[in-house]
LUMTORGU-427656 format. One record per residue (C-alpha): x, y, z. Coordinates in Angstrom, 3 decimals. Layout:
REM residues N
<pt X="X" Y="Y" Z="Z"/>
...
REM end
This chain:
REM residues 70
<pt X="-12.594" Y="-4.433" Z="0.069"/>
<pt X="-9.398" Y="-5.964" Z="2.309"/>
<pt X="-5.970" Y="-4.548" Z="3.483"/>
<pt X="-3.249" Y="-4.352" Z="0.845"/>
<pt X="-1.890" Y="-7.100" Z="2.909"/>
<pt X="-3.928" Y="-9.593" Z="1.587"/>
<pt X="-3.646" Y="-8.245" Z="-2.112"/>
<pt X="-2.445" Y="-11.191" Z="-4.317"/>
<pt X="1.378" Y="-10.699" Z="-4.952"/>
<pt X="1.818" Y="-9.543" Z="-9.319"/>
<pt X="-2.102" Y="-8.340" Z="-9.365"/>
<pt X="-2.446" Y="-4.603" Z="-9.695"/>
<pt X="-5.257" Y="-3.398" Z="-7.637"/>
<pt X="-6.514" Y="0.204" Z="-7.101"/>
<pt X="-6.246" Y="1.673" Z="-3.622"/>
<pt X="-9.713" Y="2.562" Z="-2.150"/>
<pt X="-9.399" Y="4.162" Z="1.381"/>
<pt X="-6.269" Y="5.327" Z="3.701"/>
<pt X="-6.471" Y="4.436" Z="6.956"/>
<pt X="-5.409" Y="6.116" Z="9.970"/>
<pt X="-4.303" Y="9.377" Z="11.710"/>
<pt X="-3.525" Y="12.483" Z="9.763"/>
<pt X="0.240" Y="12.016" Z="10.072"/>
<pt X="0.038" Y="8.452" Z="8.969"/>
<pt X="-2.501" Y="9.652" Z="5.876"/>
<pt X="-0.127" Y="12.250" Z="5.043"/>
<pt X="2.940" Y="9.982" Z="5.032"/>
<pt X="1.281" Y="7.513" Z="2.903"/>
<pt X="0.202" Y="10.095" Z="0.079"/>
<pt X="3.312" Y="11.720" Z="-0.034"/>
<pt X="5.366" Y="7.744" Z="-0.950"/>
<pt X="2.048" Y="8.358" Z="-3.553"/>
<pt X="-0.497" Y="6.102" Z="-1.752"/>
<pt X="-3.459" Y="7.883" Z="-2.542"/>
<pt X="-7.072" Y="7.138" Z="-3.461"/>
<pt X="-8.135" Y="5.807" Z="-6.892"/>
<pt X="-4.055" Y="5.018" Z="-7.174"/>
<pt X="-2.929" Y="1.739" Z="-8.657"/>
<pt X="-0.786" Y="-0.485" Z="-6.356"/>
<pt X="0.646" Y="-3.356" Z="-7.136"/>
<pt X="2.182" Y="-5.956" Z="-4.542"/>
<pt X="5.857" Y="-7.260" Z="-5.506"/>
<pt X="6.879" Y="-9.092" Z="-2.463"/>
<pt X="6.272" Y="-10.288" Z="0.644"/>
<pt X="9.709" Y="-10.144" Z="3.194"/>
<pt X="9.816" Y="-10.855" Z="6.971"/>
<pt X="7.993" Y="-7.843" Z="8.413"/>
<pt X="7.944" Y="-5.677" Z="5.314"/>
<pt X="5.567" Y="-5.936" Z="1.395"/>
<pt X="7.268" Y="-4.298" Z="-1.129"/>
<pt X="4.985" Y="-2.729" Z="-3.309"/>
<pt X="5.087" Y="-1.012" Z="-7.065"/>
<pt X="3.248" Y="2.485" Z="-6.948"/>
<pt X="3.506" Y="5.339" Z="-9.528"/>
<pt X="6.706" Y="3.517" Z="-11.228"/>
<pt X="8.448" Y="3.457" Z="-8.130"/>
<pt X="9.081" Y="0.201" Z="-5.604"/>
<pt X="8.769" Y="0.671" Z="-2.093"/>
<pt X="9.364" Y="-1.306" Z="1.338"/>
<pt X="6.813" Y="-0.901" Z="3.781"/>
<pt X="5.830" Y="-2.139" Z="6.997"/>
<pt X="3.437" Y="-4.728" Z="7.397"/>
<pt X="1.415" Y="-2.406" Z="9.407"/>
<pt X="1.003" Y="0.150" Z="7.137"/>
<pt X="0.098" Y="-1.868" Z="4.847"/>
<pt X="-2.940" Y="-2.442" Z="6.960"/>
<pt X="-4.011" Y="0.669" Z="6.499"/>
<pt X="-4.095" Y="1.151" Z="2.981"/>
<pt X="-7.244" Y="-0.591" Z="2.121"/>
<pt X="-7.918" Y="-2.125" Z="-1.732"/>
REM end
């Protein structure tokens, strides 16, 4: 298991755990990041990570991506 920030670009992975306070977990859950869900890192630009989750492309900060364990 590793943070999403270390996932290989273009490779689909499965979310194993969401770390952080309840409000952080709820925020990420509302975006579609749920345990058992699939996520693919599309690119890393600046301080953001662009991901595909539930057929949607999102940009999240590296800090938030570090809370998602794959």
